[in-house]
Gaussian input, Z-matrix of N, CA and C with variables (Angstrom, degrees):
# hf/3-21g

backbone

0 1
 N
 C     1     B1
 C     2     B2     1     A1
 N     3     B3     2     A2     1     D1
 C     4     B4     3     A3     2     D2
 C     5     B5     4     A4     3     D3
 N     6     B6     5     A5     4     D4
 C     7     B7     6     A6     5     D5
 C     8     B8     7     A7     6     D6
 N     9     B9     8     A8     7     D7
 C    10    B10     9     A9     8     D8
 C    11    B11    10    A10     9     D9
 N    12    B12    11    A11    10    D10
 C    13    B13    12    A12    11    D11
 C    14    B14    13    A13    12    D12
 N    15    B15    14    A14    13    D13
 C    16    B16    15    A15    14    D14
 C    17    B17    16    A16    15    D15
 N    18    B18    17    A17    16    D16
 C    19    B19    18    A18    17    D17
 C    20    B20    19    A19    18    D18
 N    21    B21    20    A20    19    D19
 C    22    B22    21    A21    20    D20
 C    23    B23    22    A22    21    D21
 N    24    B24    23    A23    22    D22
 C    25    B25    24    A24    23    D23
 C    26    B26    25    A25    24    D24
 N    27    B27    26    A26    25    D25
 C    28    B28    27    A27    26    D26
 C    29    B29    28    A28    27    D27
 N    30    B30    29    A29    28    D28
 C    31    B31    30    A30    29    D29
 C    32    B32    31    A31    30    D30
 N    33    B33    32    A32    31    D31
 C    34    B34    33    A33    32    D32
 C    35    B35    34    A34    33    D33
 N    36    B36    35    A35    34    D34
 C    37    B37    36    A36    35    D35
 C    38    B38    37    A37    36    D36
 N    39    B39    38    A38    37    D37
 C    40    B40    39    A39    38    D38
 C    41    B41    40    A40    39    D39
 N    42    B42    41    A41    40    D40
 C    43    B43    42    A42    41    D41
 C    44    B44    43    A43    42    D42
 N    45    B45    44    A44    43    D43
 C    46    B46    45    A45    44    D44
 C    47    B47    46    A46    45    D45
 N    48    B48    47    A47    46    D46
 C    49    B49    48    A48    47    D47
 C    50    B50    49    A49    48    D48
 N    51    B51    50    A50    49    D49
 C    52    B52    51    A51    50    D50
 C    53    B53    52    A52    51    D51
 N    54    B54    53    A53    52    D52
 C    55    B55    54    A54    53    D53
 C    56    B56    55    A55    54    D54
 N    57    B57    56    A56    55    D55
 C    58    B58    57    A57    56    D56
 C    59    B59    58    A58    57    D57
 N    60    B60    59    A59    58    D58
 C    61    B61    60    A60    59    D59
 C    62    B62    61    A61    60    D60
 N    63    B63    62    A62    61    D61
 C    64    B64    63    A63    62    D62
 C    65    B65    64    A64    63    D63
 N    66    B66    65    A65    64    D64
 C    67    B67    66    A66    65    D65
 C    68    B68    67    A67    66    D66
 N    69    B69    68    A68    67    D67
 C    70    B70    69    A69    68    D68
 C    71    B71    70    A70    69    D69
 N    72    B72    71    A71    70    D70
 C    73    B73    72    A72    71    D71
 C    74    B74    73    A73    72    D72
 N    75    B75    74    A74    73    D73
 C    76    B76    75    A75    74    D74
 C    77    B77    76    A76    75    D75
 N    78    B78    77    A77    76    D76
 C    79    B79    78    A78    77    D77
 C    80    B80    79    A79    78    D78
 N    81    B81    80    A80    79    D79
 C    82    B82    81    A81    80    D80
 C    83    B83    82    A82    81    D81
 N    84    B84    83    A83    82    D82
 C    85    B85    84    A84    83    D83
 C    86    B86    85    A85    84    D84
 N    87    B87    86    A86    85    D85
 C    88    B88    87    A87    86    D86
 C    89    B89    88    A88    87    D87
 N    90    B90    89    A89    88    D88
 C    91    B91    90    A90    89    D89
 C    92    B92    91    A91    90    D90
 N    93    B93    92    A92    91    D91
 C    94    B94    93    A93    92    D92
 C    95    B95    94    A94    93    D93
 N    96    B96    95    A95    94    D94
 C    97    B97    96    A96    95    D95
 C    98    B98    97    A97    96    D96
 N    99    B99    98    A98    97    D97
 C   100   B100    99    A99    98    D98
 C   101   B101   100   A100    99    D99
 N   102   B102   101   A101   100   D100
 C   103   B103   102   A102   101   D101
 C   104   B104   103   A103   102   D102
 N   105   B105   104   A104   103   D103
 C   106   B106   105   A105   104   D104
 C   107   B107   106   A106   105   D105
 N   108   B108   107   A107   106   D106
 C   109   B109   108   A108   107   D107
 C   110   B110   109   A109   108   D108
 N   111   B111   110   A110   109   D109
 C   112   B112   111   A111   110   D110
 C   113   B113   112   A112   111   D111
 N   114   B114   113   A113   112   D112
 C   115   B115   114   A114   113   D113
 C   116   B116   115   A115   114   D114
 N   117   B117   116   A116   115   D115
 C   118   B118   117   A117   116   D116
 C   119   B119   118   A118   117   D117
 N   120   B120   119   A119   118   D118
 C   121   B121   120   A120   119   D119
 C   122   B122   121   A121   120   D120
 N   123   B123   122   A122   121   D121
 C   124   B124   123   A123   122   D122
 C   125   B125   124   A124   123   D123
 N   126   B126   125   A125   124   D124
 C   127   B127   126   A126   125   D125
 C   128   B128   127   A127   126   D126
 N   129   B129   128   A128   127   D127
 C   130   B130   129   A129   128   D128
 C   131   B131   130   A130   129   D129
 N   132   B132   131   A131   130   D130
 C   133   B133   132   A132   131   D131
 C   134   B134   133   A133   132   D132
 N   135   B135   134   A134   133   D133
 C   136   B136   135   A135   134   D134
 C   137   B137   136   A136   135   D135
 N   138   B138   137   A137   136   D136
 C   139   B139   138   A138   137   D137
 C   140   B140   139   A139   138   D138
 N   141   B141   140   A140   139   D139
 C   142   B142   141   A141   140   D140
 C   143   B143   142   A142   141   D141
 N   144   B144   143   A143   142   D142
 C   145   B145   144   A144   143   D143
 C   146   B146   145   A145   144   D144
 N   147   B147   146   A146   145   D145
 C   148   B148   147   A147   146   D146
 C   149   B149   148   A148   147   D147
 N   150   B150   149   A149   148   D148
 C   151   B151   150   A150   149   D149
 C   152   B152   151   A151   150   D150
 N   153   B153   152   A152   151   D151
 C   154   B154   153   A153   152   D152
 C   155   B155   154   A154   153   D153
 N   156   B156   155   A155   154   D154
 C   157   B157   156   A156   155   D155
 C   158   B158   157   A157   156   D156
 N   159   B159   158   A158   157   D157
 C   160   B160   159   A159   158   D158
 C   161   B161   160   A160   159   D159
 N   162   B162   161   A161   160   D160
 C   163   B163   162   A162   161   D161
 C   164   B164   163   A163   162   D162
 N   165   B165   164   A164   163   D163
 C   166   B166   165   A165   164   D164
 C   167   B167   166   A166   165   D165
 N   168   B168   167   A167   166   D166
 C   169   B169   168   A168   167   D167
 C   170   B170   169   A169   168   D168
 N   171   B171   170   A170   169   D169
 C   172   B172   171   A171   170   D170
 C   173   B173   172   A172   171   D171
 N   174   B174   173   A173   172   D172
 C   175   B175   174   A174   173   D173
 C   176   B176   175   A175   174   D174
 N   177   B177   176   A176   175   D175
 C   178   B178   177   A177   176   D176
 C   179   B179   178   A178   177   D177
 N   180   B180   179   A179   178   D178
 C   181   B181   180   A180   179   D179
 C   182   B182   181   A181   180   D180
 N   183   B183   182   A182   181   D181
 C   184   B184   183   A183   182   D182
 C   185   B185   184   A184   183   D183
 N   186   B186   185   A185   184   D184
 C   187   B187   186   A186   185   D185
 C   188   B188   187   A187   186   D186
 N   189   B189   188   A188   187   D187
 C   190   B190   189   A189   188   D188
 C   191   B191   190   A190   189   D189
 N   192   B192   191   A191   190   D190
 C   193   B193   192   A192   191   D191
 C   194   B194   193   A193   192   D192
 N   195   B195   194   A194   193   D193
 C   196   B196   195   A195   194   D194
 C   197   B197   196   A196   195   D195
 N   198   B198   197   A197   196   D196
 C   199   B199   198   A198   197   D197
 C   200   B200   199   A199   198   D198
 N   201   B201   200   A200   199   D199
 C   202   B202   201   A201   200   D200
 C   203   B203   202   A202   201   D201
 N   204   B204   203   A203   202   D202
 C   205   B205   204   A204   203   D203
 C   206   B206   205   A205   204   D204
 N   207   B207   206   A206   205   D205
 C   208   B208   207   A207   206   D206
 C   209   B209   208   A208   207   D207
 N   210   B210   209   A209   208   D208
 C   211   B211   210   A210   209   D209
 C   212   B212   211   A211   210   D210
 N   213   B213   212   A212   211   D211
 C   214   B214   213   A213   212   D212
 C   215   B215   214   A214   213   D213
 N   216   B216   215   A215   214   D214
 C   217   B217   216   A216   215   D215
 C   218   B218   217   A217   216   D216
 N   219   B219   218   A218   217   D217
 C   220   B220   219   A219   218   D218
 C   221   B221   220   A220   219   D219
 N   222   B222   221   A221   220   D220
 C   223   B223   222   A222   221   D221
 C   224   B224   223   A223   222   D222
 N   225   B225   224   A224   223   D223
 C   226   B226   225   A225   224   D224
 C   227   B227   226   A226   225   D225
 N   228   B228   227   A227   226   D226
 C   229   B229   228   A228   227   D227
 C   230   B230   229   A229   228   D228
 N   231   B231   230   A230   229   D229
 C   232   B232   231   A231   230   D230
 C   233   B233   232   A232   231   D231
 N   234   B234   233   A233   232   D232
 C   235   B235   234   A234   233   D233
 C   236   B236   235   A235   234   D234
 N   237   B237   236   A236   235   D235
 C   238   B238   237   A237   236   D236
 C   239   B239   238   A238   237   D237
 N   240   B240   239   A239   238   D238
 C   241   B241   240   A240   239   D239
 C   242   B242   241   A241   240   D240
 N   243   B243   242   A242   241   D241
 C   244   B244   243   A243   242   D242
 C   245   B245   244   A244   243   D243
 N   246   B246   245   A245   244   D244
 C   247   B247   246   A246   245   D245
 C   248   B248   247   A247   246   D246
 N   249   B249   248   A248   247   D247
 C   250   B250   249   A249   248   D248
 C   251   B251   250   A250   249   D249

   B1=1.4626
   B2=1.5161
   B3=1.3260
   B4=1.4452
   B5=1.5368
   B6=1.3253
   B7=1.4461
   B8=1.5235
   B9=1.3217
   B10=1.4760
   B11=1.5356
   B12=1.3055
   B13=1.4643
   B14=1.5161
   B15=1.3305
   B16=1.4844
   B17=1.5205
   B18=1.2849
   B19=1.4683
   B20=1.5284
   B21=1.3506
   B22=1.4384
   B23=1.5246
   B24=1.3270
   B25=1.4787
   B26=1.5192
   B27=1.3333
   B28=1.4585
   B29=1.5352
   B30=1.3368
   B31=1.4605
   B32=1.5169
   B33=1.2985
   B34=1.4689
   B35=1.5243
   B36=1.3189
   B37=1.4621
   B38=1.5166
   B39=1.3276
   B40=1.4640
   B41=1.5107
   B42=1.3274
   B43=1.4555
   B44=1.5034
   B45=1.3307
   B46=1.4734
   B47=1.5245
   B48=1.2973
   B49=1.4698
   B50=1.5174
   B51=1.3280
   B52=1.4580
   B53=1.5343
   B54=1.3371
   B55=1.4605
   B56=1.5443
   B57=1.3360
   B58=1.4511
   B59=1.5346
   B60=1.2972
   B61=1.4459
   B62=1.5457
   B63=1.3210
   B64=1.4675
   B65=1.5297
   B66=1.3343
   B67=1.4465
   B68=1.5491
   B69=1.3414
   B70=1.4640
   B71=1.5084
   B72=1.3162
   B73=1.4544
   B74=1.5227
   B75=1.3360
   B76=1.4716
   B77=1.5173
   B78=1.3459
   B79=1.4578
   B80=1.5179
   B81=1.3252
   B82=1.4679
   B83=1.5295
   B84=1.3383
   B85=1.4672
   B86=1.5224
   B87=1.3345
   B88=1.4453
   B89=1.5165
   B90=1.3310
   B91=1.4671
   B92=1.5341
   B93=1.3284
   B94=1.4462
   B95=1.5327
   B96=1.3274
   B97=1.4701
   B98=1.5313
   B99=1.3163
   B100=1.4648
   B101=1.5366
   B102=1.3280
   B103=1.4627
   B104=1.5188
   B105=1.3109
   B106=1.4653
   B107=1.5352
   B108=1.3091
   B109=1.4585
   B110=1.5344
   B111=1.3081
   B112=1.4630
   B113=1.5061
   B114=1.3245
   B115=1.4690
   B116=1.5187
   B117=1.3142
   B118=1.4472
   B119=1.5431
   B120=1.3333
   B121=1.4518
   B122=1.5192
   B123=1.3155
   B124=1.4566
   B125=1.5345
   B126=1.3038
   B127=1.4797
   B128=1.5288
   B129=1.3124
   B130=1.4570
   B131=1.5459
   B132=1.3172
   B133=1.4611
   B134=1.5257
   B135=1.3202
   B136=1.4762
   B137=1.5235
   B138=1.3532
   B139=1.4620
   B140=1.5202
   B141=1.3382
   B142=1.4851
   B143=1.5211
   B144=1.3170
   B145=1.4544
   B146=1.5038
   B147=1.3330
   B148=1.4477
   B149=1.5298
   B150=1.3259
   B151=1.4921
   B152=1.5149
   B153=1.3439
   B154=1.4639
   B155=1.5181
   B156=1.3257
   B157=1.4780
   B158=1.5503
   B159=1.3033
   B160=1.4737
   B161=1.5373
   B162=1.3473
   B163=1.4653
   B164=1.5242
   B165=1.3412
   B166=1.4558
   B167=1.5314
   B168=1.3325
   B169=1.4623
   B170=1.5305
   B171=1.3152
   B172=1.4710
   B173=1.5240
   B174=1.3082
   B175=1.4727
   B176=1.5275
   B177=1.3193
   B178=1.4620
   B179=1.5247
   B180=1.3329
   B181=1.4588
   B182=1.5330
   B183=1.3316
   B184=1.4768
   B185=1.5253
   B186=1.3238
   B187=1.4718
   B188=1.5365
   B189=1.3100
   B190=1.4706
   B191=1.5154
   B192=1.3112
   B193=1.4606
   B194=1.5391
   B195=1.3226
   B196=1.4761
   B197=1.5540
   B198=1.2947
   B199=1.4840
   B200=1.5388
   B201=1.3015
   B202=1.4481
   B203=1.5228
   B204=1.3217
   B205=1.4644
   B206=1.5055
   B207=1.3243
   B208=1.4618
   B209=1.4975
   B210=1.3116
   B211=1.4620
   B212=1.5137
   B213=1.3012
   B214=1.4666
   B215=1.5280
   B216=1.3022
   B217=1.4451
   B218=1.5276
   B219=1.3279
   B220=1.4656
   B221=1.5219
   B222=1.3263
   B223=1.4500
   B224=1.5178
   B225=1.3397
   B226=1.4550
   B227=1.5398
   B228=1.3069
   B229=1.4768
   B230=1.5261
   B231=1.3278
   B232=1.4435
   B233=1.5247
   B234=1.3348
   B235=1.4708
   B236=1.5184
   B237=1.3025
   B238=1.4632
   B239=1.4998
   B240=1.3121
   B241=1.4634
   B242=1.5183
   B243=1.3290
   B244=1.4552
   B245=1.5369
   B246=1.3074
   B247=1.4665
   B248=1.5044
   B249=1.3191
   B250=1.4557
   B251=1.4924
   A1=108.28
   A2=116.77
   A3=122.60
   A4=110.68
   A5=114.95
   A6=121.47
   A7=106.85
   A8=116.70
   A9=121.13
   A10=111.71
   A11=117.60
   A12=119.27
   A13=112.14
   A14=117.19
   A15=119.51
   A16=111.04
   A17=118.81
   A18=121.99
   A19=110.60
   A20=114.00
   A21=121.53
   A22=108.05
   A23=115.11
   A24=118.95
   A25=109.45
   A26=113.85
   A27=121.71
   A28=105.52
   A29=115.27
   A30=120.32
   A31=110.20
   A32=116.45
   A33=121.17
   A34=105.29
   A35=115.74
   A36=121.22
   A37=111.22
   A38=116.79
   A39=121.43
   A40=112.67
   A41=116.02
   A42=120.45
   A43=112.16
   A44=116.59
   A45=121.85
   A46=112.10
   A47=116.44
   A48=121.57
   A49=112.26
   A50=117.54
   A51=120.59
   A52=111.89
   A53=116.17
   A54=117.81
   A55=111.94
   A56=116.90
   A57=120.27
   A58=111.37
   A59=118.78
   A60=123.14
   A61=109.08
   A62=115.85
   A63=120.29
   A64=111.90
   A65=117.26
   A66=120.26
   A67=113.17
   A68=119.87
   A69=117.82
   A70=112.59
   A71=118.25
   A72=121.67
   A73=109.67
   A74=116.97
   A75=120.45
   A76=111.77
   A77=117.22
   A78=119.92
   A79=112.99
   A80=116.70
   A81=120.98
   A82=112.36
   A83=116.65
   A84=120.00
   A85=115.90
   A86=118.05
   A87=120.95
   A88=110.04
   A89=116.10
   A90=120.03
   A91=113.07
   A92=116.38
   A93=120.69
   A94=108.09
   A95=115.58
   A96=120.63
   A97=108.47
   A98=114.49
   A99=120.98
   A100=107.64
   A101=115.34
   A102=120.36
   A103=110.64
   A104=115.23
   A105=121.47
   A106=108.04
   A107=114.71
   A108=120.73
   A109=108.76
   A110=116.10
   A111=121.81
   A112=109.33
   A113=115.46
   A114=121.76
   A115=107.27
   A116=116.03
   A117=120.31
   A118=110.81
   A119=115.31
   A120=120.92
   A121=114.23
   A122=116.29
   A123=121.96
   A124=111.13
   A125=114.34
   A126=120.86
   A127=110.80
   A128=117.63
   A129=120.78
   A130=111.78
   A131=116.75
   A132=122.17
   A133=111.15
   A134=117.96
   A135=119.67
   A136=111.24
   A137=116.61
   A138=119.38
   A139=111.00
   A140=116.28
   A141=119.48
   A142=110.67
   A143=116.54
   A144=119.83
   A145=113.97
   A146=116.61
   A147=121.94
   A148=113.18
   A149=117.52
   A150=120.54
   A151=112.05
   A152=116.55
   A153=118.73
   A154=112.87
   A155=116.43
   A156=119.97
   A157=111.30
   A158=116.36
   A159=120.12
   A160=109.34
   A161=116.59
   A162=119.89
   A163=111.13
   A164=117.53
   A165=120.34
   A166=111.72
   A167=116.41
   A168=119.97
   A169=110.53
   A170=116.98
   A171=120.72
   A172=110.09
   A173=116.94
   A174=120.87
   A175=111.89
   A176=117.47
   A177=120.91
   A178=110.56
   A179=116.72
   A180=121.52
   A181=111.98
   A182=116.36
   A183=121.58
   A184=108.38
   A185=117.90
   A186=121.75
   A187=114.54
   A188=117.96
   A189=120.40
   A190=111.14
   A191=117.26
   A192=120.84
   A193=112.82
   A194=116.80
   A195=120.52
   A196=109.52
   A197=116.76
   A198=120.30
   A199=112.16
   A200=117.59
   A201=121.39
   A202=113.45
   A203=115.75
   A204=120.85
   A205=110.56
   A206=115.62
   A207=120.96
   A208=111.90
   A209=115.09
   A210=123.42
   A211=113.47
   A212=114.98
   A213=122.50
   A214=107.01
   A215=116.90
   A216=121.72
   A217=109.16
   A218=114.91
   A219=120.98
   A220=106.78
   A221=116.43
   A222=122.42
   A223=109.49
   A224=116.53
   A225=121.70
   A226=107.55
   A227=115.58
   A228=121.74
   A229=109.58
   A230=117.45
   A231=121.37
   A232=112.78
   A233=116.13
   A234=120.03
   A235=113.38
   A236=118.20
   A237=120.59
   A238=112.59
   A239=116.83
   A240=121.03
   A241=111.29
   A242=115.77
   A243=121.03
   A244=112.64
   A245=118.16
   A246=120.52
   A247=112.18
   A248=117.80
   A249=123.12
   A250=109.90
   D1=135.10
   D2=-179.82
   D3=-78.75
   D4=144.09
   D5=174.29
   D6=-90.97
   D7=105.06
   D8=-174.93
   D9=-65.73
   D10=-23.58
   D11=178.84
   D12=-72.21
   D13=-26.79
   D14=-178.89
   D15=-111.08
   D16=0.37
   D17=-177.83
   D18=-90.38
   D19=54.26
   D20=-175.38
   D21=-129.08
   D22=154.85
   D23=178.56
   D24=-139.07
   D25=153.19
   D26=173.17
   D27=-121.24
   D28=121.68
   D29=-178.99
   D30=-106.44
   D31=125.83
   D32=172.20
   D33=-73.42
   D34=106.19
   D35=-169.06
   D36=-117.57
   D37=108.23
   D38=179.29
   D39=-93.77
   D40=-19.98
   D41=-174.25
   D42=95.00
   D43=-1.93
   D44=178.15
   D45=-82.85
   D46=-175.34
   D47=-174.12
   D48=-62.80
   D49=-47.67
   D50=-175.80
   D51=-63.36
   D52=-51.80
   D53=-177.25
   D54=-70.57
   D55=-22.90
   D56=176.62
   D57=-74.21
   D58=-13.53
   D59=173.16
   D60=-92.70
   D61=-38.11
   D62=179.93
   D63=-64.21
   D64=-41.10
   D65=-177.54
   D66=-57.79
   D67=-50.95
   D68=176.46
   D69=-63.33
   D70=-35.28
   D71=177.35
   D72=-58.07
   D73=-47.39
   D74=178.94
   D75=-65.91
   D76=-41.67
   D77=179.71
   D78=-62.86
   D79=-29.16
   D80=178.93
   D81=-77.54
   D82=-15.04
   D83=-174.00
   D84=-117.12
   D85=-18.01
   D86=-175.69
   D87=-121.68
   D88=155.94
   D89=-178.63
   D90=-82.99
   D91=-18.75
   D92=-179.65
   D93=-148.06
   D94=129.63
   D95=-178.14
   D96=-133.12
   D97=126.48
   D98=174.52
   D99=-111.18
   D100=155.90
   D101=-179.09
   D102=-122.26
   D103=150.60
   D104=176.51
   D105=-141.50
   D106=140.73
   D107=177.52
   D108=-132.99
   D109=158.23
   D110=-178.96
   D111=-126.11
   D112=123.37
   D113=176.79
   D114=-100.90
   D115=103.98
   D116=-178.86
   D117=-118.15
   D118=23.62
   D119=179.16
   D120=75.46
   D121=26.96
   D122=-176.57
   D123=-66.14
   D124=156.62
   D125=-179.54
   D126=-66.51
   D127=-29.56
   D128=-178.79
   D129=-91.47
   D130=41.09
   D131=-178.26
   D132=-60.78
   D133=-20.70
   D134=177.63
   D135=-59.11
   D136=-29.48
   D137=177.45
   D138=-64.24
   D139=-42.99
   D140=178.57
   D141=-59.99
   D142=-35.07
   D143=177.76
   D144=-68.53
   D145=-22.30
   D146=-178.65
   D147=-89.45
   D148=-7.53
   D149=-172.87
   D150=-53.56
   D151=-52.55
   D152=-176.25
   D153=-65.96
   D154=-38.80
   D155=178.24
   D156=-63.81
   D157=-39.86
   D158=179.39
   D159=-65.86
   D160=-45.39
   D161=178.64
   D162=-60.45
   D163=-42.78
   D164=178.59
   D165=-62.79
   D166=-41.02
   D167=-178.71
   D168=-65.90
   D169=-38.94
   D170=177.79
   D171=-63.74
   D172=-45.26
   D173=-179.64
   D174=-67.76
   D175=-36.03
   D176=177.16
   D177=-65.83
   D178=-41.66
   D179=-178.76
   D180=-73.08
   D181=-30.80
   D182=-177.04
   D183=-133.11
   D184=79.35
   D185=-174.45
   D186=-57.81
   D187=-28.67
   D188=179.13
   D189=-65.04
   D190=-26.71
   D191=-179.24
   D192=-77.27
   D193=-22.24
   D194=-175.75
   D195=-58.08
   D196=-40.84
   D197=-179.91
   D198=-68.20
   D199=-23.00
   D200=179.57
   D201=-82.26
   D202=-18.18
   D203=-174.70
   D204=-82.86
   D205=117.76
   D206=-178.77
   D207=-96.40
   D208=-149.28
   D209=-176.09
   D210=-59.10
   D211=149.71
   D212=173.04
   D213=-120.36
   D214=130.68
   D215=-179.74
   D216=-123.70
   D217=130.67
   D218=174.82
   D219=-113.97
   D220=115.36
   D221=-176.11
   D222=-95.74
   D223=125.97
   D224=173.72
   D225=-78.23
   D226=106.89
   D227=-176.95
   D228=-121.17
   D229=34.58
   D230=-177.18
   D231=-58.39
   D232=-29.37
   D233=179.20
   D234=-66.80
   D235=-21.15
   D236=177.64
   D237=-63.23
   D238=-32.49
   D239=179.40
   D240=-59.92
   D241=-35.49
   D242=179.69
   D243=-66.95
   D244=-22.57
   D245=179.95
   D246=-71.99
   D247=-24.31
   D248=-177.79
   D249=-77.59

């Protein structure tokens, strides 16, 4: 029997190729999946723009997963770029 309290995942989701593979993997294995992304002014900002479209496409293709998908957080981390 699964422990629903611990059967949760947090996916670092940029909207790029790698995280777009990890998200369905997590949705197929966990009862609740939340996503988080970081906007630090990266050159591949187009990926961040694709996040919602990718999530919608996954939920449209696999409707059972839509109920498992929880909150999405986009963190403004532009100050991190200055540390480099």
